N, C-alpha and C positions, 0 to 999 in steps of 0.2 A: 422569376420573384423576389423582389430586395426585401431586405425586412420593412417590420410594419412602421408607416409612420407614425410619430407621440401622438398623434391627432386619432388614432382606433383605440377603444376603446377594450379593455382587457377584463377579462373575468376570472374569478381562481375558486375553485370547486374544494371546499373545508379550512378550514380555518384556525387549523393546529398552527405548532410553535414552526410545519416546514409549508405549509400552505403562507399564511401571515408573512415568512419573511419574501415567500413571492410575490404576496403582494406589494409588498414595500418596495421590494427593487424595482418594479414598474411600474411604483410611484412615480419614488428619485427619478429612471428616466424621464416623465412628464406624461406615462397616461391617468385616463381616465380610468379604475381601476370599480371594480363591481365581485365586492367577497361574498361568498355564499357557502353555510356549514346546517348540513339536514339536522344537528343537536340544536335546539330550539336555545337562542340567546349564543349562541356560538360565536356567528359573525359580525353580532355586538363588542363583544369583548376581544377578539380578535381588533377591531379597530381600534380600539379604546388602546390595545398593546401596542399596535405601528404606530398609535400619537403618542405614545409613550417614548416610545423610540429616537422618533421623529425630533423628540423636544431632547432628548439626551447629543444628538445629534449636533444641536442648536448650541448646546452647554459645551459640546467639543470644539468650537466654531470648524463640525462640517462643512455645515447647513447652515443657509442663513434664514431670519426669523420666515426673511417674505414666502421664500422659497418654501419653508415648512409648511403654515399659511397656506400656501396654498397645493402642495401635496393633500395636504387635510382636505380638502374645498373640493378634492378629486376623487376622496374615496366617498365607497360608500358600502355599508352592510344592506343583503337583500335576503328575499325571504323565500325566494323561488328559483329553479334554475330558469324559470322563461323570463325572469331580468335582465338573462344573460343574454338575449337575443342579438342586442345593440353588437355585439361581440365578436372583434376581429378575429380574437386569440383566444382560447377559453385553456385555462391549466387545471388539469385536476391531482387533488394532494391530498387523498382521503386514504382508506386503511387499504394496506396491501395484503387486497382481498382479492381473487381476481370475480368474481358475481357480481360483486360491487362498483367496481369500476367499470363492469360489464354491461350494466343498469346504467349505470353515470353517465355514459359515454352515448348510449342508446335513446335517453330522453333529447340529449345534448346535440342532438343526429336530428331529433325531430323538433327543437328550437331554432338552431338559432341556424343561419344562413346558408347555402351548400360554399359557401366561398369559406367561411369562416376554418378557422386551423384551429386541431382539436388537439389537445399535446397532454400525453401522461407523466408526470414527475414519478413513475414509478423508480425503484430503484433492483427491482428482480424481476416481474415480469414479463410478460412479453408481449411486447407491444401487436405484434400479429394477432396472439391472443384474443388481446383486449380487442382491436377493433375487429377480429371474427364476427361474423353477421350482420357488421354493418353497412347499411345503401352505399355509403363514401368511404370506404377504409383508405382511399390515399390521402386523404385528407387528415388524419391518423398520427402522428411521431410522437416520441420519445423528448421530455426538456426536462432532464431528469436535473435537480441543485443536488448543492453538497450543504450540509446542517449546520454551522448555519447561514441559510441563502443570501443576506446584503453582506459575509463577510467572506464565507467562502468564494475563488476566483472562477472555478470551474464548474460549464454545464455539460453536460453530456448529452448530446444525440442521438438518439437510437433508433434508425428507422426499422418499422417492419417488412414484412416483405412483399405487403399492399404499397407500403407511402412512397407517394408521388415526390421524386428527387426534389422537387423546386420546394417543395414544403416545406423536406427538411433544409434544404438550403436557405428556407427565411426566417424557419425559426434558427435557424444558428446565425444567419445574420444580425436578428433581431436581439438575440444574446449579447450578441458583441456591443450593441448600441446600448445596451443596457451593462458596460463594461464590466462586461464577462466573458472567458476564452473558452467559446465552443467546440468540442472533440467530435467528429462526427465519427459514428460506429453502427455496424448492422446490432440488430435485436437479436445479440445471442444472454445464454446464461449469463448474467452478472457483469454485462457491458464491457463497459476496460476497466475503470479501477477496482469496482470488487470482487471480477474474475481473477486481475495481475493479483491483488490481495492476498486474497487464500493462498499461500503458502508463509504468508508471515503470520499466521494466524497458526497454520496447519505443521509448522517446523519446530514452533517452540513446545504445543502441544506433545510433538513427539518426543524433542526433547526430555520433557517433564513425566511423560510417562516413561519411558525407560528409566528415570531414575538420573539421569544425565546431570539434572540442576533442579534448585528454586526456582521458582519464578521470581523474583530477586533478581536471583542470578540470572537466568535470561533475558529480561527488559534491561537493565544494566547494562551489559555485555551488547547489546544490542543496543542500544543509544550511544553509550561510550566506547567503544569498539568497531562497530558498524556503522554507527553518523544516525540513524536512524532520530525523530522527534520525538518520539514515543516507546515503548516496550508493547511487545506485545497484551501483555497480559491488563495494564494499562487501560491502553486502550480500548481495550475489550471490555473493562470497567466503566470504562466512560461516554462508551457505546451504547451498552447496557447487554448482558451477556447474551440473553434470551434472543434480543434482537442481532449479536455477529452470528448462535447458532443457526437463527431460523437464515439468513443469505448465503451461509454456507450450507445448509441445507435443500437451500432450491435451488443453487448452484449442484449440487451432487444428486440431487435429480430429477432439473431439465438435464442433465448429461448423461443420466440412463446410469447412474452408476461409477462415473469414472474415479476412481482408485483417486485420484489427482485429491478431488476434495470431498472424502470423506470426514464426514465429522470422526471428531474423538469420543471415546467415553466421558472424561474429565469434562469436557464440557456440557455433556447433558446432564452429569451429577449434580455441576454449580448450580445448574439452571433448576437441574428438582427441589434442589434444598433451597430454593427462592435465593440463592442471591445471583443477583444480579448486577453488581455492580454499585458505583455511587448511587444511585435512584432510589435501591434497596439498605443505604449504607454498609454493605457487604459484598463484595465478588472473591474476588481472587486475593486481594486484601481486604482490609476492614476498615471502614472509614468514622471517624468517629471525632471525639473530640479533638483531640492529640493528634489522629490521621498519619499513627507512624508507623512503617513497612520494616521488617527484619531488618540486615542489614545484608548486601551478596557478598555473596563469597570472594574475601581479598585475604589474596597471603599476606603472611607476618614481611618485615623487612629482610633483606637475605644480603650477604656480600657479594659484591658486582665481581665479577671473574675479572681478571686483568688484561687477557689477551683472548680470543676465538676467531676463528677461521671462516671463513661465509666461501662455501662452493656453488654458488647459485638455488637455481631452484625454487627460490619466492616470487609470487607474479603481483598479488595481492597485499601482499607485505612488504615491496622489495623495498621500498620508505624506511621503514624502519629500521633496516642498514643501517643507514646515512644520521638516524636520531641516534643507533648505540653507542658508533663511531663518536659521534661529539660530543658524546657524555663522556666520556672518555676513555672508553673501551677499547684495546686493541682491536683492531680489526683486520684479518690479513685477507685480500681477498683473492678470489682465483674463478674472479667472474664478467662476466657484463662487457663484452665485447658487442658491437655492431649490432649481432644478432638479438640480442633483447637480455631480458631480466635473468632469460633459465638458463642461458648457453655461461657454458665454460669456457675460458681462455688459456687453460695453464695445465698441462699433460699431469694427469696424477697418479702417484706412485701405486701398487697392486696395494689393494686393502683398503684404500684412502676411498672417502663416502666421496659418491659423483654429486652430490646437490646438500645442499643446507647447512648450517648455523654448525661447525663441531666445536664443543665446547673442551674447555683444558680436561674434564673429566674421561675425552673419548665420548662422549654421548652425544646426541644431535640433537635442534630444532628443524623440524621439519612443516613446512608450510601444508596445512592442510590437505589430499586430494580426492575427501571424501571415505578417505578407510580408514580405522583403527591405527592409532600410533605401536600396538602391539605388534602388528607385524612387520616393524621396524627396529623390535627389540630395544633395547638400552636409547631412546628417542623420545621425545615430548611433540605434541603434535601445537601447533600453532594457527590456530582461526585469521581466516582473512578478515582484514581488515579495513573500511570505508576511505579512510583518507590516510595513510598512515606519517605525513604531517599534522596533524590535528588533532588525532587519537590520543583519547586519555587511559585507555584502557587496553589490553589483551588476555586473552581467553587461550589455555591452555591445557592440555589433556596429556598427563603421562602411562605411558603403553605400560601393559599387565608385568614386561621387565626390562623397564626403566629403573636406574639405581637410585638412590635418593640423594645423593653427588648431585648427579645430573641435571634432579629438575632443582634441587637449591640453584644451581647454577644457572641455569634458568629463570627461575624467579629474580635476584639477583640483576641477570640481567639486563632485562627491562626495568625494570623498579630504576635503574641507575638514568634509561632512558626516561625518567617523569613517567612511566603508565605504570600505573594500579594493573597488579596480574588477578583475574577468577581462574583457578586452577577448577578443573571441570570433572566430571566420569570421562572415559576415553569412551565418546559416542561417535560416530562416524562422521563425518563432515561438522564436528562440535556443534555452533550455532550459527558465526553469521557468513561460514559459508555455507552450508548445508540452503539456509534464507537466501542470500543473494542468489545463489546459482537457480531456484525453485523461481525467484520474479523473474529472472533472465527468460527461462524455461519460456514460462507462461505467458509471457512479452513475447516472441520469436511465436512460437505458437500462434498467438492471434492474427500474427499477421501473416502466417504461412495461411492460415484459412482465409485472407480478405475478409477478417470483420471489422478491423480499424488498420488505419497506414502506421509504417514505423513512428514519423514525429508526434502523430497524435496520442498512441498511444505515452509515449514518456513524457507529454504534455500535461495527459490526464495522471500520469501516477505523481508527478513534482508538485502540481496544483489540487489534484484533490489528495493527496495522502501525505505530503509534506516531505517524499523524499528527498533525499539529496543530493542524486542523480534520478535521472530514469532509467527503468533496466537497463535498456539497449543500450546505450549510453555506460552505464556500466558495465553492463557484459565487454563494451570493448577497451573500456580501461584494464580489465581483468584479460581480457583476450577470451574468445569464443570456443578455444580448444583447454583452454582451463575449466573453463565452466562444463564444457562437457564432460572432460576427465572427471570429474566431482560429479557430475549425475550419471555419469557409468558406470563406477564403484559403487555410490551409495543403490543404486539398480540392482549390484551382485549382495548388497547385504538385505537389502529387502524387494527382493522379487515380487510380482504382482504388479506392477506399471506403475503406481506411484513417482518414481523418478525418472521413467523413459523420455528418453532427450527428443525432442521437436526437431524431423530430421531437414526441415530449412540450419536448426544449429548445427549439425550434422555437415552438412555441405557448405556454410561458411566456415565450420573450425574448420575444414577439407579447403577450401579455396582460398585463404584468411580476405574473404569479404567481412567487410564492418555491418554490425546488428543492425545501424542506422539505417544502411543503403538500401535496405532488405526489401 
């Protein structure tokens, strides 16, 4: 079964922001579109909104006036589901409530021909459950667009337990014809993007609730050190804290309380307070006329040490050593033979450190491996950076036994390399490392469960969330063994299963197999 020809009418149920966006995508691709909404007048308003968007595309010279006029002529608001009978594909985009969706599909099954494909745009509900009880559940599949649908390139195509593979492939091919990138997956909690992204929010909440850093600092570190396009708190405010909590709770409940997805008290508190984000004027941040945020924790300028000694031990942060040296800090190197960034190529005298950067004071800067810096004595933990060459900030944490001189030298060294420095409390895994490690682990677990293919997972996370790398590619850049080390150490600090490594990650770490080849 190939993608639908443009001569096939498409129906859209639900004329809200998402439904109208999906209708616009199908229209611009050349289909006749029938838009329905149970709320009186909503479909007509949706048509007006689409007309306005088409006009703006013309003004931006992204659509010709002739094509816009033709698209408008192919769009109609309809007053009943019966009017969708001629459609070859109907996409449902109503409220995320299972009984409501089941009622819609029950009616569509009676109205539409047996070969009509029925697709749900659900982001959190089970496609299997939505199709349960239908006479022909095989023709029901997911077609999950991301908001705003006309702009976002990803479409997830989750197949339910009874979905005909040819039906799912036809929807994927249709999405491709509409200019989107489809990702096929199983109908599991959160599908791909919403499932893998849970730790992005969860680890930030964990650090916040432990008092490790404030919202602004966490967001800033993940953007400027981690390379993420937005921080988790500002993104939650944009999505809506009520929506974000509901998605997380749905995944948690559907996985029968798996601690990896457990919601956090702080999330519930902001929702209970009515601080839903930008749409309510306040969330994790306040949104007024000034729209000002408190500044991130940033260290005051410190003098750079004249010389340091690098003893190996960096994986995610290996590229920072070259930046430090290029800034004029003398770097004596005891590292990096062919065996890789953690290998030492020089014999050490008794008492010398085996890894990390040794400062003139004798203290150490150690890349975090998921433990507190306190366990290493006079030491500063260095958080991971997504791109050592392009990062503009680093995050560090002094251990409880860290000498003030050691911290000052560490701050000055990174500042000399052109990096702002955020000094936070000594929480295990700091901010970026624990976040990336959990994202990688979640992605590997999806592949291990045969719920999505490795290339599709990375594609979904790059297109659906804007991450700089897919999590599997990111894990390969850092090294599966180092990701495993961070998770194992976090699991010792926080027993209970949240940080349990995927068995497939453990295997990859011990065999040298790349995560993208899983």
